[in-house]
N, C-alpha and C positions, 0 to 999 in steps of 0.2 A: 530599504529603498535602493534602487539601482544607481550606482555612482555616475554612470554615463548619463542617465536621465537627469540627475542633479546638475551635471555640467551643462547640458542642453538648457535646462531651466534657468540657470544663472546667466547664460549667454542671452537668452530672451529678455531677462530682467535688465541686463546691461544695454541691449540694443533696442528694446521695445519693438521688436519685429521678428516674426517667425521666419520670414524669408531671409533676412540678413543674418539671423542666427544660424540658419541652415548652411549658408555659405561659409560662415565663420568656423563651424565645427565640421565642415566637409560631409554633410549629410543631406539627403533630399528633404524637401519640406514635409512630405507625408510621414517620413520617419521621425522628424522632429515633433510633429503633431502627435504621433503615436506615443512618443516618450512622455509628453505632457499628459495625454489621456491616461496612460498607465499610472502616473503619479496622482492624478485627480481621482481615479477609481480607488487607488490604495488609501488615499486620505479621506475620501468621501466628500470632498469640497472642490469647488472651482478655484483655480489658481490665477486665471486671467479672464478679463472681460474683453471680448472682441467686438469692435464696432467698425466694420469695413476693414481698412488696413491698420487701424489704430488698436494697439494692444495695451491694456491697463491692468496692472496686478490688482487682485483682490486683497482684502486684509489677510486672508489665509496665505496668499502668495508672498506678501511682505514678511509675514512671520517665518515662513519656510525659508525665505531668502537668507536671513541671518544665520540659520542653522546650516543651510546648504553650503554657504561660504566657509563656515568653520569646519564642516566635514571634509570639503575639498582641500582646505589648507592643512588639515591634519594628515590627510593622505599624502600630500606633497612633503610634509615634514617627515613622515615615516619613510618615504622613498629616499629623501636626502640623507636621513640617518643611516639607512642601510648602505647607501653609496659611500658615505663617509667611513663606515665600518669596513667596507671592502677596500678602502684606501684611496678613493677618488672623490672629488667634489663635483657632483652633477645635480641637475635640477633646474627649476625655474624660479626666479625671484622678481616679484613686482615691486618697483620702487617709484617714488615720485619726487619731483622737484618743481619749485615755483620758477618763474620765468628766467631769472638770472642763473640760479644754480642748475636748472634744467638745461640751459643752453650753453653755459660757459664753464661750469665747475664739474658737474657730474659726468658728462660724456668722456673726458680724458681719464677720469678715475675709473669709470666702468671699463674702459678699454684696457687699462693697466690690470684691473682685477681679472678680466677675461683672458689676458695674456698668461696670467698665472694659473687660471682655471678654465681652459678652453672648452670644456664640456658643459659649462654653465650657460644658461640662457637668461638674460635680464631684460625685462620690459620697463622702460622709463616713461612714466606718464608726466607730462608737463602741463601745469595749470596754475591758477592763482594760489597764493599761500593758504587761504582758507580752504580751498578745495583739497589741497594736499593733506592738510591736517584732518579734514573729514575722511579722506581716503585711508589714513592710518587708523582712525577710529573704527571705520567700517571694515577694515581688513583687506581692502583692495590694494593697499600699498603696505609693505612690511616696514620699510624705512623711508622717511621723507627728508627733504632739505628745503627750508623756507626762510624768508627774509623778514618775518614778523612773528611775534608770539601772540596767541589769543588766549583769553581766559577759558581754558578747557582742562578740567581736572583729570581727564582720562589719558593724557599724553605727557611724555617727558621731553623737555627741550634741552639739548646739549649744545653749547656754543661750538661753532666749527671754524668760521672765518669772518673777517670783516669786509664790508663793502662801502665804497664812497659814492654818494649821490652828488650830482652836480646840476647846476642850472645850465641847460643847453639851449643855445640859440642858433638859428641858421646862419650861414656865412654872410648873407646879405643884410642881416639885422644890424641896426645902428649900434647895438651893444657889442658886436663881434670884435671890436678893437679893444675892449676892456677886459680886465681880469676879475673884477668884483662889481657887485651892484648893492645898493642899499635895500633893505627889506621893504621899505615904504614904496619903492619903485615898482614892485611886482604887480600891484593891483592895476597898473596902467596897461598891462600887456595881455594879449590873448594867450590863454594857457591850454596846452594839450595835457590831459591827465589819464593815468591808468584807471582801470575800473575799480570800483569799491571792492574791498576784500583782498586787493593785491598788497604785498608787503611794501612796495614803493609808495603807494598812496597813503598807507597807514603811517609810515615813517615821516613822510612829507607833512602830513596834516598835524602830526604830533609835534614836530619841530616848530612849525609856524605857531601853533597854539602855545607852546612853551615860551615864545617870544611875543605873546599878547597880540598875535595877528589871527584873525578869524579866517580859516581856510576858505570859507564861503565868500570872502571878499575878493578872491581871485576871479578873473573874468574867464570862466570856462567856455571854450569854443568847441572843444572836441574831446570826447571821452572814448577811449579805445581799450580793447583787450589785448595785452601782450606788448612787449617792448619793441618788437619789429614794426608794429603799426605806428608806435610813437616815433621811431627813427624815420620812417618814410614820411610821416606828416611833418616832422621837423625840417627835413631836407627840402620838402615842397613849399616851406614857408607858411604853414598853417598856423604857427604860433611858437611859443617857447615851452619848455618842459623841464621838470626835475626828473632825472633818470640816472640809472647806474652808469658810472663811467665805463665799466666793462662793456656795456652794450654799445657804446659809441666810439670805442677806441679806433676802429678803422676809419670812421667818419672824421674823427679829429685829425688823424694822420693825413687824410686826403683834403683837409681844410674845408670840408663841407659843413661842419658843425663846430661851434666854439664852446668849450666848457667854461663856466664862470662859477665863482664862489659868492655866496651871499654874506655880506659883512656881519660878523658876530654870530652866525648860525652854523653849527656843526651838523652836517648831514652824513653821519656815519651810522651804519647799522650792522648788526650781527646776522650771520646766517646760522641757522640752528639745524641740527639733526633731530628729527622727530620720530619717536617710537612710542608704542603703546605701553602704558605702565603695567598692566596686568596680563596681557596676552603673551603667551610663550612664543619665542622666536624660533624659527626653523634653524637647523644647523647652517644652512647657506646664509640665512639672514644674519646669524651671529658672526659668521666669517666675514661677510661684507661690511658689517658695522665695525668690527675690529679693524679691518683694513682702512676704512675711512678715518677712524680715530687715530691710527698710526700715521696716516697721511697728513693729518692736521698737525700732529706733533713734529713731524719731519719738516713741515713748512714753516714752523715758528722758530 
């Protein structure tokens, strides 16, 4: 199989579009279609069903996708190994971070790693914790950092740093002059929450359940994806929220948001480095993981 054709195939699988894939790989759409036609002829099976502009992978396409990702990853690993042998660290490393690590922890670490290895290219994918874990499992991220652990036997979780969650209220809220609230008071307030599958939501619900409070008793008024949406909704007065203190530090300094603690409830969580248990890591992946682990030791 032609490796370039597999690259094109994987890009179509990712974007679900021949035209967008063509733009992403800097080829014309007829050339992209030609690559897929060659693969389908070689395999004797259709890889995609096309209905108008909609592109859906067939079962054969789904099977090939897993192998194609591994072939491309192995090629990248070989290139990195040769570069390392020649005395330089080069190549591309895809990593992932859930909302807080992806926005506040990983970017400066990536910058420091890049300073030491300027020829390295790193792609940082930011999404919910569950999505990042799935990315490590599927091989789209070699290293991930998340704020919650999920029961998944194929990945390894390594503690990296701690994070404090706080109850945040807008500046005009009646509680803004307080430092703490009682757990029983929460159900009277409109709540803004992160989406299900986020580390913040998982930690919050577990903490409430540990104190005999059903998370479903909270008056949910807005469910959003990402901390930035929570911040903006908070400042607009849409409700109150449990959120990482790191995400609202600027708003606290500007007195637009007030952080509170819930009496008797600890809202601390670990951030974890996530790696695949059985899949071999590229030389670049090993180097970046060692850099992160050394950074964690230095910070403690």
